[in-house]
VEXVEX-61462 format. One record per residue (C-alpha): residue number from 1; x, y, z. Coordinates in Angstrom, 3 decimals, always signed. Layout:
+-----+----------+----------+----------+
| seq |       xx |       yy |       zz |
+-----+----------+----------+----------+
| NUM |        X |        Y |        Z |
...
+-----+----------+----------+----------+
This chain:
+-----+----------+----------+----------+
| seq |       xx |       yy |       zz |
+-----+----------+----------+----------+
|   1 |  -14.000 |  -20.714 |  +35.397 |
|   2 |  -14.087 |  -17.150 |  +36.949 |
|   3 |  -13.741 |  -14.205 |  +34.719 |
|   4 |  -10.275 |  -13.305 |  +35.958 |
|   5 |   -9.107 |  -16.849 |  +35.439 |
|   6 |  -10.453 |  -16.704 |  +31.848 |
|   7 |   -8.717 |  -13.461 |  +31.190 |
|   8 |   -5.407 |  -14.880 |  +32.580 |
|   9 |   -5.808 |  -17.902 |  +30.376 |
|  10 |   -6.517 |  -15.623 |  +27.371 |
|  11 |   -3.348 |  -13.677 |  +28.062 |
|  12 |   -1.293 |  -16.831 |  +28.257 |
|  13 |   -2.762 |  -18.149 |  +24.988 |
|  14 |   -2.131 |  -14.727 |  +23.339 |
|  15 |   +1.492 |  -14.804 |  +24.648 |
|  16 |   +2.070 |  -18.197 |  +23.074 |
|  17 |   +0.674 |  -17.133 |  +19.784 |
|  18 |   -2.683 |  -18.971 |  +20.063 |
|  19 |   -4.778 |  -16.088 |  +18.949 |
|  20 |   -7.902 |  -17.999 |  +18.053 |
|  21 |   -8.028 |  -19.482 |  +21.600 |
|  22 |   -7.293 |  -16.182 |  +23.249 |
|  23 |  -10.136 |  -14.615 |  +21.104 |
|  24 |  -12.562 |  -17.285 |  +22.033 |
|  25 |  -11.914 |  -16.897 |  +25.744 |
|  26 |  -12.318 |  -13.118 |  +25.491 |
|  27 |  -15.725 |  -13.594 |  +23.805 |
|  28 |  -16.673 |  -16.009 |  +26.562 |
|  29 |  -15.801 |  -13.337 |  +29.050 |
|  30 |  -17.991 |  -10.780 |  +27.168 |
|  31 |  -20.814 |  -13.172 |  +27.266 |
|  32 |  -20.816 |  -12.898 |  +31.023 |
|  33 |  -19.734 |   -9.241 |  +31.170 |
|  34 |  -20.518 |   -7.366 |  +27.993 |
|  35 |  -18.575 |   -4.268 |  +29.042 |
|  36 |  -15.396 |   -5.993 |  +30.313 |
|  37 |  -12.622 |   -3.573 |  +29.223 |
|  38 |   -9.732 |   -6.126 |  +29.496 |
|  39 |  -11.466 |   -8.583 |  +27.223 |
|  40 |  -12.449 |   -5.838 |  +24.714 |
|  41 |   -8.864 |   -4.539 |  +24.835 |
|  42 |   -7.304 |   -7.910 |  +24.141 |
|  43 |   -9.747 |   -8.550 |  +21.364 |
|  44 |   -8.575 |   -5.154 |  +19.897 |
|  45 |   -5.004 |   -6.165 |  +20.118 |
|  46 |   -5.694 |   -9.464 |  +18.373 |
|  47 |   -7.472 |   -7.593 |  +15.663 |
|  48 |   -4.553 |   -5.221 |  +15.284 |
|  49 |   -2.122 |   -8.152 |  +15.070 |
|  50 |   -4.277 |   -9.671 |  +12.412 |
|  51 |   -4.303 |   -6.517 |  +10.306 |
|  52 |   -7.963 |   -5.524 |  +11.039 |
|  53 |   -7.319 |   -2.045 |  +12.108 |
|  54 |  -10.672 |   -0.531 |  +11.929 |
|  55 |  -12.060 |   -3.412 |  +14.096 |
|  56 |   -9.119 |   -2.857 |  +16.471 |
|  57 |   -9.966 |   +0.887 |  +16.783 |
|  58 |  -13.674 |   +0.027 |  +17.616 |
|  59 |  -12.851 |   -2.600 |  +20.196 |
|  60 |  -10.158 |   -0.479 |  +22.020 |
|  61 |  -12.327 |   +2.535 |  +21.941 |
|  62 |  -15.066 |   +0.591 |  +23.702 |
|  63 |  -12.506 |   -0.709 |  +26.235 |
|  64 |  -11.462 |   +2.866 |  +27.025 |
|  65 |  -14.995 |   +3.566 |  +28.060 |
|  66 |  -14.891 |   +0.893 |  +30.650 |
|  67 |  -13.848 |   +1.390 |  +34.383 |
|  68 |  -10.686 |   -0.645 |  +33.801 |
|  69 |   -9.155 |   +1.679 |  +31.335 |
|  70 |   -5.363 |   +2.163 |  +31.658 |
|  71 |   -2.561 |   +3.944 |  +29.788 |
|  72 |   -2.010 |   +0.696 |  +27.955 |
|  73 |   -5.488 |   +0.965 |  +26.331 |
|  74 |   -4.615 |   +4.453 |  +24.852 |
|  75 |   -1.211 |   +3.077 |  +23.713 |
|  76 |   -2.959 |   +0.288 |  +21.855 |
|  77 |   -5.443 |   +2.696 |  +20.234 |
|  78 |   -2.588 |   +4.846 |  +19.099 |
|  79 |   -0.964 |   +1.747 |  +17.423 |
|  80 |   -4.137 |   +1.042 |  +15.627 |
|  81 |   -4.626 |   +4.611 |  +14.425 |
|  82 |   -1.072 |   +4.705 |  +13.331 |
|  83 |   -1.546 |   +1.479 |  +11.320 |
|  84 |   -4.520 |   +3.152 |   +9.521 |
|  85 |   -2.309 |   +6.193 |   +8.801 |
|  86 |   -4.349 |   +8.373 |  +11.110 |
|  87 |   -1.174 |   +9.942 |  +12.567 |
|  88 |   -2.689 |  +12.913 |  +14.296 |
|  89 |   -5.139 |  +10.693 |  +16.050 |
|  90 |   -2.340 |   +8.238 |  +17.011 |
|  91 |   -0.343 |  +11.175 |  +18.581 |
|  92 |   -3.372 |  +12.222 |  +20.737 |
|  93 |   -3.929 |   +8.665 |  +21.860 |
|  94 |   -0.275 |   +8.197 |  +22.875 |
|  95 |   -0.400 |  +11.527 |  +24.701 |
|  96 |   -3.465 |  +10.387 |  +26.511 |
|  97 |   -1.481 |   +7.322 |  +27.540 |
|  98 |   +1.364 |   +9.440 |  +28.844 |
|  99 |   -1.018 |  +11.663 |  +30.750 |
| 100 |   -2.058 |   +8.548 |  +32.667 |
| 101 |   +1.439 |   +7.089 |  +32.911 |
| 102 |   +4.325 |   +9.568 |  +32.489 |
| 103 |   +6.847 |   +6.803 |  +32.697 |
| 104 |   +5.409 |   +4.693 |  +29.865 |
| 105 |   +8.568 |   +4.438 |  +27.596 |
| 106 |   +6.891 |   +2.570 |  +24.829 |
| 107 |   +4.251 |   +5.184 |  +24.461 |
| 108 |   +6.864 |   +7.907 |  +24.116 |
| 109 |   +8.622 |   +5.802 |  +21.431 |
| 110 |   +5.398 |   +5.154 |  +19.583 |
| 111 |   +4.429 |   +8.832 |  +19.806 |
| 112 |   +7.858 |   +9.508 |  +18.191 |
| 113 |   +6.939 |   +7.323 |  +15.256 |
| 114 |   +3.614 |   +9.130 |  +14.621 |
| 115 |   +5.081 |  +12.543 |  +15.075 |
| 116 |   +7.679 |  +11.664 |  +12.413 |
| 117 |   +4.894 |  +10.599 |  +10.018 |
| 118 |   +3.252 |  +14.012 |  +10.733 |
| 119 |   +6.525 |  +15.717 |   +9.716 |
| 120 |   +7.223 |  +16.865 |  +13.353 |
| 121 |  +10.722 |  +15.432 |  +13.471 |
| 122 |  +12.060 |  +17.676 |  +16.216 |
| 123 |   +9.187 |  +16.750 |  +18.479 |
| 124 |   +9.733 |  +13.117 |  +17.480 |
| 125 |  +13.373 |  +13.356 |  +18.619 |
| 126 |  +12.330 |  +14.736 |  +21.966 |
| 127 |   +9.963 |  +11.818 |  +22.376 |
| 128 |  +12.545 |   +9.154 |  +21.393 |
| 129 |  +15.008 |  +10.710 |  +23.824 |
| 130 |  +12.552 |  +10.692 |  +26.683 |
| 131 |  +11.773 |   +6.930 |  +25.914 |
| 132 |  +15.506 |   +6.113 |  +26.035 |
| 133 |  +15.870 |   +8.096 |  +29.439 |
| 134 |  +13.115 |   +5.819 |  +30.809 |
| 135 |  +14.234 |   +2.652 |  +29.180 |
| 136 |  +17.925 |   +2.834 |  +27.950 |
| 137 |  +17.834 |   -0.474 |  +26.123 |
| 138 |  +14.690 |   +0.392 |  +24.053 |
| 139 |  +15.965 |   -0.603 |  +20.679 |
| 140 |  +12.955 |   +0.764 |  +18.634 |
| 141 |  +13.607 |   +4.237 |  +20.118 |
| 142 |  +17.208 |   +4.268 |  +18.823 |
| 143 |  +16.086 |   +3.061 |  +15.438 |
| 144 |  +13.308 |   +5.643 |  +15.204 |
| 145 |  +15.706 |   +8.317 |  +16.380 |
| 146 |  +18.145 |   +7.256 |  +13.629 |
| 147 |  +15.354 |   +7.450 |  +10.962 |
| 148 |  +14.422 |  +10.898 |  +12.200 |
| 149 |  +17.964 |  +12.202 |  +12.149 |
| 150 |  +18.375 |  +10.687 |   +8.656 |
| 151 |  +15.320 |  +12.481 |   +7.402 |
| 152 |  +16.795 |  +15.756 |   +8.878 |
| 153 |  +20.030 |  +15.048 |   +6.854 |
| 154 |  +22.004 |  +14.647 |  +10.080 |
| 155 |  +23.687 |  +11.572 |   +8.707 |
| 156 |  +26.508 |  +11.104 |  +11.222 |
| 157 |  +24.157 |  +11.412 |  +14.178 |
| 158 |  +21.719 |   +8.990 |  +12.340 |
| 159 |  +24.538 |   +6.571 |  +11.816 |
| 160 |  +25.343 |   +6.622 |  +15.620 |
| 161 |  +21.735 |   +5.998 |  +16.593 |
| 162 |  +21.205 |   +3.143 |  +14.201 |
| 163 |  +24.512 |   +1.500 |  +15.233 |
| 164 |  +23.406 |   +1.704 |  +18.789 |
| 165 |  +20.086 |   +0.046 |  +17.862 |
| 166 |  +22.104 |   -2.808 |  +16.213 |
| 167 |  +24.367 |   -3.015 |  +19.219 |
| 168 |  +21.441 |   -3.727 |  +21.335 |
| 169 |  +19.840 |   -6.075 |  +18.828 |
| 170 |  +21.940 |   -7.197 |  +15.789 |
| 171 |  +18.763 |   -8.728 |  +14.190 |
| 172 |  +16.658 |   -5.573 |  +14.210 |
| 173 |  +15.445 |   -5.298 |  +10.679 |
| 174 |  +14.290 |   -1.705 |  +10.952 |
| 175 |  +17.831 |   -0.511 |  +11.953 |
| 176 |  +19.407 |   -2.462 |   +9.082 |
| 177 |  +16.841 |   -0.888 |   +6.602 |
| 178 |  +17.749 |   +2.559 |   +7.954 |
| 179 |  +21.419 |   +1.920 |   +7.620 |
| 180 |  +20.743 |   +0.779 |   +4.105 |
| 181 |  +19.054 |   +4.108 |   +3.166 |
| 182 |  +21.831 |   +6.017 |   +4.867 |
| 183 |  +24.678 |   +4.212 |   +3.241 |
| 184 |  +22.944 |   +4.660 |   -0.178 |
| 185 |  +22.753 |   +8.321 |   +0.607 |
| 186 |  +26.421 |   +8.353 |   +1.312 |
| 187 |  +27.095 |   +6.420 |   -1.998 |
| 188 |  +28.445 |   +3.409 |   -0.092 |
| 189 |  +26.478 |   +1.021 |   -2.160 |
| 190 |  +28.052 |   -2.159 |   -0.993 |
| 191 |  +27.244 |   -1.380 |   +2.527 |
| 192 |  +23.782 |   -0.284 |   +1.571 |
| 193 |  +23.150 |   -3.583 |   -0.246 |
| 194 |  +24.410 |   -5.531 |   +2.736 |
| 195 |  +22.058 |   -3.863 |   +5.203 |
| 196 |  +18.958 |   -3.983 |   +2.886 |
| 197 |  +19.547 |   -7.572 |   +2.234 |
| 198 |  +19.857 |   -8.285 |   +5.808 |
| 199 |  +16.672 |   -6.364 |   +6.516 |
| 200 |  +15.044 |   -8.586 |   +3.849 |
| 201 |  +16.493 |  -11.778 |   +5.359 |
| 202 |  +14.997 |  -10.784 |   +8.699 |
| 203 |  +11.766 |   -9.623 |   +7.353 |
| 204 |  +11.105 |  -11.152 |   +3.834 |
| 205 |   +7.816 |   -9.129 |   +3.426 |
| 206 |   +9.571 |   -5.696 |   +3.827 |
| 207 |   +8.484 |   -4.185 |   +0.565 |
| 208 |  +10.383 |   -0.910 |   +0.953 |
| 209 |  +13.636 |   -2.820 |   +1.458 |
| 210 |  +13.047 |   -4.808 |   -1.817 |
| 211 |  +12.186 |   -1.677 |   -3.591 |
| 212 |  +15.212 |   +0.330 |   -2.410 |
| 213 |  +17.535 |   -2.609 |   -3.156 |
| 214 |  +16.133 |   -2.609 |   -6.682 |
| 215 |  +17.056 |   +1.041 |   -6.951 |
| 216 |  +20.629 |   +0.333 |   -6.073 |
| 217 |  +20.884 |   -2.620 |   -8.519 |
| 218 |  +19.480 |   -0.308 |  -11.230 |
| 219 |  +22.043 |   +2.341 |  -10.321 |
| 220 |  +24.752 |   -0.245 |  -10.584 |
| 221 |  +23.522 |   -1.285 |  -14.109 |
| 222 |  +22.078 |   -4.646 |  -12.929 |
| 223 |  +18.705 |   -4.661 |  -14.622 |
| 224 |  +17.632 |   -8.321 |  -13.927 |
| 225 |  +18.477 |   -8.021 |  -10.164 |
| 226 |  +16.612 |   -4.690 |  -10.154 |
| 227 |  +13.411 |   -5.998 |  -11.792 |
| 228 |  +13.361 |   -9.066 |   -9.407 |
| 229 |  +13.394 |   -6.673 |   -6.464 |
| 230 |  +10.598 |   -4.543 |   -7.951 |
| 231 |   +8.503 |   -7.506 |   -8.560 |
| 232 |   +8.878 |   -8.699 |   -5.026 |
| 233 |   +7.924 |   -5.284 |   -3.681 |
| 234 |   +4.767 |   -5.215 |   -5.877 |
| 235 |   +3.829 |   -8.787 |   -4.910 |
| 236 |   +4.110 |   -7.813 |   -1.276 |
| 237 |   +1.977 |   -4.721 |   -1.945 |
| 238 |   -0.705 |   -6.856 |   -3.574 |
| 239 |   -0.929 |   -8.933 |   -0.424 |
| 240 |   -0.543 |   -5.995 |   +1.951 |
| 241 |   -2.363 |   -2.915 |   +0.531 |
| 242 |   -1.293 |   -0.767 |   +3.440 |
| 243 |   +2.383 |   -1.058 |   +2.417 |
| 244 |   +2.194 |   +0.077 |   -1.183 |
| 245 |   -0.409 |   +2.309 |   -2.710 |
| 246 |   -1.553 |   +3.695 |   -6.000 |
| 247 |   -0.612 |   +0.773 |   -8.203 |
| 248 |   -2.973 |   +1.743 |  -10.999 |
| 249 |   -1.400 |   +1.244 |  -14.367 |
| 250 |   +1.417 |   -0.966 |  -13.185 |
| 251 |   +1.972 |   -3.471 |  -16.165 |
| 252 |   +1.210 |   -7.124 |  -15.370 |
| 253 |   +4.390 |   -8.087 |  -17.208 |
| 254 |   +7.591 |   -6.176 |  -16.708 |
| 255 |  +10.061 |   -6.111 |  -19.476 |
| 256 |  +13.241 |   -8.128 |  -19.003 |
| 257 |  +15.232 |   -5.615 |  -21.006 |
| 258 |  +17.293 |   -2.795 |  -19.319 |
| 259 |  +15.255 |   -0.155 |  -21.144 |
| 260 |  +11.905 |   -1.712 |  -19.959 |
| 261 |  +13.212 |   -1.941 |  -16.475 |
| 262 |  +14.393 |   +1.626 |  -16.379 |
| 263 |  +11.114 |   +2.880 |  -17.818 |
| 264 |   +8.971 |   +0.858 |  -15.574 |
| 265 |  +10.830 |   +1.932 |  -12.477 |
| 266 |  +10.815 |   +5.561 |  -13.359 |
| 267 |   +7.047 |   +5.282 |  -13.769 |
| 268 |   +6.799 |   +3.583 |  -10.342 |
| 269 |   +9.141 |   +6.012 |   -8.630 |
| 270 |   +7.955 |   +9.247 |  -10.299 |
| 271 |   +4.268 |   +8.625 |  -10.024 |
| 272 |   +4.676 |   +6.964 |   -6.611 |
| 273 |   +3.490 |   +3.571 |   -7.709 |
| 274 |   +5.637 |   +2.125 |   -5.077 |
| 275 |   +5.271 |   +4.458 |   -2.164 |
| 276 |   +6.500 |   +4.176 |   +1.373 |
| 277 |   +3.469 |   +4.737 |   +3.721 |
| 278 |   +5.682 |   +5.179 |   +6.599 |
| 279 |   +9.490 |   +5.413 |   +5.831 |
| 280 |  +10.183 |   +3.625 |   +9.095 |
| 281 |   +8.172 |   +0.515 |   +8.398 |
| 282 |   +9.644 |   -0.680 |  +11.654 |
| 283 |   +7.554 |   +1.990 |  +13.227 |
| 284 |   +4.371 |   +0.442 |  +14.276 |
| 285 |   +3.523 |   -1.596 |  +11.169 |
| 286 |   +6.611 |   -3.385 |  +10.507 |
| 287 |   +7.275 |   -5.107 |  +13.768 |
| 288 |   +4.151 |   -5.385 |  +15.823 |
| 289 |   +5.587 |   -7.274 |  +18.738 |
| 290 |   +8.163 |   -4.448 |  +19.291 |
| 291 |   +5.479 |   -1.789 |  +18.794 |
| 292 |   +3.272 |   -3.354 |  +21.354 |
| 293 |   +6.165 |   -2.864 |  +23.752 |
| 294 |   +6.675 |   -6.444 |  +25.188 |
| 295 |   +2.834 |   -6.357 |  +25.313 |
| 296 |   +2.498 |   -9.604 |  +27.100 |
| 297 |   +4.439 |   -8.298 |  +30.101 |
| 298 |   +2.851 |   -4.945 |  +30.048 |
| 299 |   -0.633 |   -6.377 |  +29.852 |
| 300 |   -0.118 |   -8.195 |  +33.109 |
| 301 |   +1.516 |   -5.188 |  +34.738 |
| 302 |   -1.230 |   -2.863 |  +33.838 |
| 303 |   -4.006 |   -5.172 |  +34.916 |
+-----+----------+----------+----------+
């Protein structure tokens, strides 16, 4: 089988979720051509999707040094940097992608996510708007814009952007999560519960949604429901260390009494025992297929 045929087969296996077979084919390509950029890049994507972000950074960085480097390589590198919380490096990588391809809508959107995490919300909004100009149905850009506007306390504008995201995709977990936070801020707790629960239904390992739902139940005087949510958030954090951090001192057993629940949660909240790494978990971490920007199609287009 020729190298190009092997790479095409690897892409097909990757597209169908057969990551092990795709990885095997990429390694076979590298056995013939140790500096093949496409094979290194796809291996980096597989590492990223598997949560091995440092490995992804190494592999994609090698791919970038190859003669086949495209804007997509830098976009993928930005995703891996973002996943490791290296937001400045992520922004630089996305900007390199855009220097190579000024019409790369997903790179603008991903840059918006990283800019938000750097606290540069105005720049993030500009990036989201450019992404939407280039690709009007890019759901993640509307969702990210809604989150940025929410963080800027522009609640009505945020509401419009998040609703637009859900109009495009009613099952977009990140937009439901954002609306949950917004409705909680507006003291519309029933709506907040509906959207946070929907986010959890769509993405059961959404630790922040579990945590914030617990806050609302605690606010409503429902201690048992609150403690269940906090436990789920902590359980997810134990499996996914990048989601929750600084769990030192969290008791192994949480009290079932209201007082115990309140005390435990105050400790978690005030000492950041349960902490959002990226408020918009739908950014690049929460929904990798979207963050990759319909990667299977783009991979073919950029080859």
